[in-house]
C-alpha positions in Angstrom: 27.3 -40.5 59.4 29.1 -38.1 57.1 27.1 -35.0 56.2 26.9 -34.1 52.5 27.8 -30.6 51.4 25.1 -28.5 49.7 26.8 -29.0 46.2 26.8 -32.8 46.8 23.1 -32.8 47.7 22.3 -30.7 44.7 24.3 -33.1 42.4 22.6 -36.1 43.9 19.1 -34.6 43.5 19.8 -33.7 39.8 21.1 -37.2 39.1 18.0 -38.7 40.7 15.8 -36.3 38.6 17.7 -37.1 35.4 17.2 -40.8 36.0 13.5 -40.2 36.4 13.3 -38.1 33.3 15.0 -40.8 31.2 12.9 -43.6 32.6 9.5 -44.9 31.4 6.5 -46.0 33.3 3.4 -48.1 32.4 1.5 -44.8 32.0 3.9 -43.5 29.4 3.5 -46.4 27.0 7.3 -46.6 26.2 7.9 -42.8 26.1 10.5 -41.3 28.4 9.0 -39.3 31.2 10.6 -36.1 29.8 8.6 -36.7 26.6 5.4 -36.7 28.5 6.3 -33.4 30.1 7.2 -31.9 26.7 4.0 -33.1 25.1 1.9 -31.6 28.0 3.7 -28.2 27.6 3.1 -28.0 23.9 -0.5 -29.2 24.2 -1.3 -26.6 26.8 0.3 -23.9 24.6 -1.4 -25.1 21.4 -4.8 -26.1 22.7 -5.3 -24.8 26.2 -7.2 -26.6 28.9 -10.5 -28.4 28.3 -13.3 -25.9 28.3 -16.0 -28.5 29.2 -15.4 -31.9 30.7 -18.7 -33.0 29.2 -18.1 -32.5 25.5 -14.3 -32.0 25.5 -14.6 -28.7 23.6 -11.2 -27.3 22.9 -10.1 -23.8 21.9 -8.7 -23.1 18.4 -5.1 -24.3 17.9 -2.5 -21.7 18.7 0.7 -22.2 16.6 2.2 -18.7 17.2 5.3 -18.8 19.3 5.9 -15.1 19.1 2.8 -14.2 21.0 1.3 -15.9 24.1 -2.1 -17.8 23.7 -5.2 -15.8 24.8 -5.9 -18.3 27.6 -2.5 -17.4 29.2 -1.5 -21.0 30.2 0.6 -21.4 33.3 3.0 -24.2 34.4 0.3 -25.0 37.0 -2.1 -25.7 34.2 0.4 -28.2 32.8 0.9 -29.8 36.2 -2.9 -30.2 36.6 -3.0 -32.2 33.4 -0.1 -34.5 34.0 -0.5 -38.2 34.9 -0.6 -38.9 38.6 2.9 -40.4 38.7 4.3 -37.2 37.2 3.1 -34.9 40.0 5.6 -32.6 41.8 8.2 -33.1 39.0 7.6 -30.2 36.7 8.9 -27.4 39.1 12.1 -29.4 39.7 12.6 -30.0 36.0 12.1 -26.4 35.1 14.9 -25.6 37.6 17.2 -28.4 36.3 20.8 -27.4 35.9 19.9 -23.8 36.8 18.6 -22.8 33.4 15.7 -21.0 35.0 15.0 -19.9 38.6 11.3 -20.6 39.0 9.8 -20.6 42.5 6.1 -21.2 41.6 4.1 -23.0 38.9 1.8 -20.0 38.7 4.3 -18.6 36.1 2.9 -18.2 32.6 4.4 -20.5 30.1 7.1 -19.0 27.8 8.3 -20.4 24.5 11.8 -20.6 26.1 10.3 -23.1 28.6 9.1 -25.3 25.8 12.5 -25.1 24.0 14.3 -26.0 27.2 12.3 -29.2 27.6 12.7 -30.0 23.9 16.5 -29.6 24.3 16.4 -32.0 27.2 14.5 -34.6 25.1 17.2 -34.3 22.4 20.0 -34.5 24.8 18.7 -37.6 26.6 17.9 -39.4 23.4 21.4 -38.8 22.2 22.9 -40.0 25.5 20.8 -43.2 25.5 21.7 -44.0 21.8 25.4 -43.4 22.6 25.3 -45.7 25.6 23.4 -48.5 23.9 25.8 -48.6 20.9 29.0 -48.1 22.9 28.2 -50.9 25.2 28.2 -53.4 22.3 31.5 -52.4 20.8 34.2 -55.2 20.8 37.9 -54.2 21.0 41.0 -55.9 19.7 42.2 -57.8 22.7 45.8 -57.9 21.5 46.4 -54.1 21.8 46.2 -53.1 25.5 47.4 -49.5 25.1 45.1 -48.9 22.1 42.1 -50.4 23.8 42.7 -48.5 27.0 42.5 -45.2 25.1 39.5 -46.3 23.1 37.8 -47.5 26.3 38.5 -44.2 28.0 37.0 -42.2 25.1 33.9 -44.3 24.7 33.2 -44.2 28.5 33.3 -40.4 28.8 30.1 -39.6 30.6 27.6 -38.6 27.9 25.8 -36.3 30.3 29.1 -34.4 30.6 29.8 -34.3 26.9 26.3 -33.0 26.1 25.5 -31.1 29.2 25.7 -27.7 27.5 24.7 -28.9 24.0 22.4 -26.4 22.5 23.7 -26.0 18.9 23.5 -27.9 15.7 27.3 -28.4 15.3 27.6 -30.4 18.5 24.5 -32.4 17.7 26.0 -33.2 14.3 29.3 -34.3 15.9 27.3 -36.6 18.2 25.6 -38.2 15.2 28.9 -38.6 13.3 30.4 -40.4 16.3 27.4 -42.7 16.6 27.6 -43.5 12.8 31.2 -44.5 13.2 30.4 -46.8 16.1 27.5 -48.3 14.3 29.7 -49.0 11.2 32.0 -50.9 13.5 29.1 -52.9 14.9 28.2 -54.0 11.3 31.7 -55.6 10.8 32.0 -59.3 11.4 34.9 -58.7 13.9 33.3 -55.6 15.4 36.8 -54.1 15.9 37.9 -50.5 15.3 40.7 -49.7 12.9 43.2 -46.8 13.3 41.3 -44.5 11.0 38.1 -44.9 12.9 39.9 -44.4 16.1 41.4 -41.1 14.9 38.1 -39.8 13.7 36.5 -40.6 17.1 39.3 -38.9 18.9 38.8 -35.7 16.8 35.1 -35.8 17.4 35.4 -36.1 21.1 38.0 -33.3 21.2 35.4 -31.1 19.6 32.8 -32.1 22.1 35.1 -31.8 25.2 
């Protein structure tokens, strides 16, 4: 049996984690698993842990992201309040793609941690929307060269395109591309004309 290299093992582990983050379970009620993680982080920052299990008394809401809450929430606090099928995922997610190097959940939550998870939510939502629309596009079967190029562009891996997407310009390009594809879907023929093809090419050049 061939032994995988360390980089291959890391890549497979991250792919498995990404698949989990973009999946849903019965306990998430249709939300992606990453949405549950993001909500748990923001709730712990804003409200803190339950003070009393009997009367569910909560501290005052903390909306200040420049200063840490007085209850000093940790990643472990978040882990303790996650659904049972989300256990042992938080530490792996916080180290996803090497954004942070976190060895223990005892670390106090930082606003950058929350922003990182929110960026993942936005990235995955964009990826999923792109995949759903692109899968339904119908090409003109009479132009093989044209269709080969369009197929290549539309099947660029979204995770690669948006892997380092952290700014408004790239998100805007993503939305523009989806709008063009959606306009094609609204046509009776669902075929792409040359102008739309050129616009998509330019958008993907910006994103590559």
